Legacy VTK file of the C-alpha trace (Angstrom):
# vtk DataFile Version 3.0
C-alpha trace
ASCII
DATASET POLYDATA
POINTS 119 float
-7.262 6.395 15.232
-4.332 8.630 16.150
-6.496 10.558 18.622
-7.607 7.288 20.188
-3.998 6.155 20.606
-2.962 9.554 22.012
-5.867 9.627 24.476
-5.189 6.116 25.722
-1.388 6.295 25.532
-0.978 5.350 29.194
-2.924 2.049 29.194
-1.904 1.167 25.636
1.746 1.904 26.415
1.657 -0.501 29.344
-0.197 -3.143 27.323
2.033 -2.856 24.226
5.236 -2.349 26.240
5.900 1.006 24.534
6.882 4.244 26.316
3.823 6.439 26.918
5.434 9.652 25.609
6.395 8.094 22.267
2.932 6.627 21.821
1.332 9.987 22.657
3.557 11.879 20.195
2.928 9.291 17.469
-0.834 9.455 18.010
-0.855 13.249 17.859
1.276 13.191 14.712
-1.333 10.996 13.023
-4.119 13.362 14.115
-2.324 16.435 12.760
-1.223 14.720 9.537
-4.729 13.349 9.000
-6.336 16.769 9.340
-3.752 18.380 7.051
-4.210 15.669 4.432
-7.996 15.792 4.705
-8.180 19.511 4.017
-5.091 19.747 1.808
-5.909 16.905 -0.560
-9.548 17.953 -0.747
-8.400 21.147 -2.458
-6.397 19.300 -5.106
-8.639 18.097 -7.915
-8.261 15.737 -9.712
-5.913 13.517 -7.708
-3.164 11.958 -9.784
-3.868 8.374 -10.803
-0.164 7.627 -10.343
-0.340 8.768 -6.719
-3.345 6.551 -6.013
-1.657 3.621 -7.768
1.526 4.159 -5.727
-0.368 4.208 -2.431
-2.447 1.170 -3.384
0.547 -0.937 -4.389
2.601 0.133 -1.366
-0.271 -0.789 0.971
-0.562 -4.212 -0.674
3.189 -4.752 -0.230
3.208 -3.409 3.318
0.422 -5.712 4.576
2.298 -9.054 4.283
5.446 -7.395 5.627
3.607 -6.351 8.799
2.046 -9.797 9.127
5.452 -11.480 8.844
6.987 -9.122 11.426
4.118 -9.786 13.820
4.058 -13.553 13.258
7.820 -14.008 13.648
8.129 -11.545 16.542
11.104 -9.804 14.917
10.307 -6.468 16.576
10.675 -5.948 20.339
6.901 -5.819 20.953
4.682 -7.499 23.479
2.108 -10.056 22.335
-0.517 -7.293 22.223
1.855 -5.137 20.161
2.271 -7.960 17.651
-1.521 -8.302 17.438
-1.784 -4.558 16.817
0.861 -4.833 14.083
-1.035 -7.690 12.453
-4.217 -5.593 12.638
-2.402 -2.724 10.929
-1.516 -5.195 8.172
-5.206 -5.993 7.789
-5.984 -2.279 7.484
-3.213 -1.823 4.878
-4.662 -4.694 2.822
-8.180 -3.235 2.898
-6.908 0.250 2.004
-4.805 -1.088 -0.865
-7.734 -2.998 -2.327
-10.008 0.024 -1.945
-7.485 2.378 -3.576
-6.881 0.132 -6.568
-10.612 -0.522 -6.998
-11.355 3.212 -6.889
-8.619 3.832 -9.451
-10.051 1.186 -11.756
-13.519 2.738 -11.493
-12.160 6.220 -12.213
-10.426 4.981 -15.354
-13.722 3.546 -16.586
-15.377 6.899 -15.907
-12.635 8.714 -17.852
-13.217 6.432 -20.834
-16.914 7.403 -20.767
-16.131 11.099 -20.765
-15.647 11.955 -17.065
-12.581 13.722 -15.777
-10.017 12.772 -13.167
-9.928 10.594 -10.083
-12.566 11.497 -7.527
-11.733 8.745 -4.936
LINES 1 120
119 0 1 2 3 4 5 6 7 8 9 10 11 12 13 14 15 16 17 18 19 20 21 22 23 24 25 26 27 28 29 30 31 32 33 34 35 36 37 38 39 40 41 42 43 44 45 46 47 48 49 50 51 52 53 54 55 56 57 58 59 60 61 62 63 64 65 66 67 68 69 70 71 72 73 74 75 76 77 78 79 80 81 82 83 84 85 86 87 88 89 90 91 92 93 94 95 96 97 98 99 100 101 102 103 104 105 106 107 108 109 110 111 112 113 114 115 116 117 118
């Protein structure tokens, strides 16, 4: 997603009323961080259940916050920017549910004799 935003920073910046350079830098930061996390966290086994729980809960708390900000228009965003913020809230909700479900499944596996969270 970050690469998509970086590649289309010009049109998206005009549509969302955000400076192109900031959107480009933000998109590239997500690309770099995503690659680092993908390869870095893949090396760490098993992933801490507390870490997964923390991310899941924070995503579930972040989703309604983003929806409220978008619905009330409390940030200086265009209408399209508010829609994008609401969409990010949807993504946070789905990720939070997925993370907590995966954690629950891993705990069942541990009780049966497996080891660690394998997300």
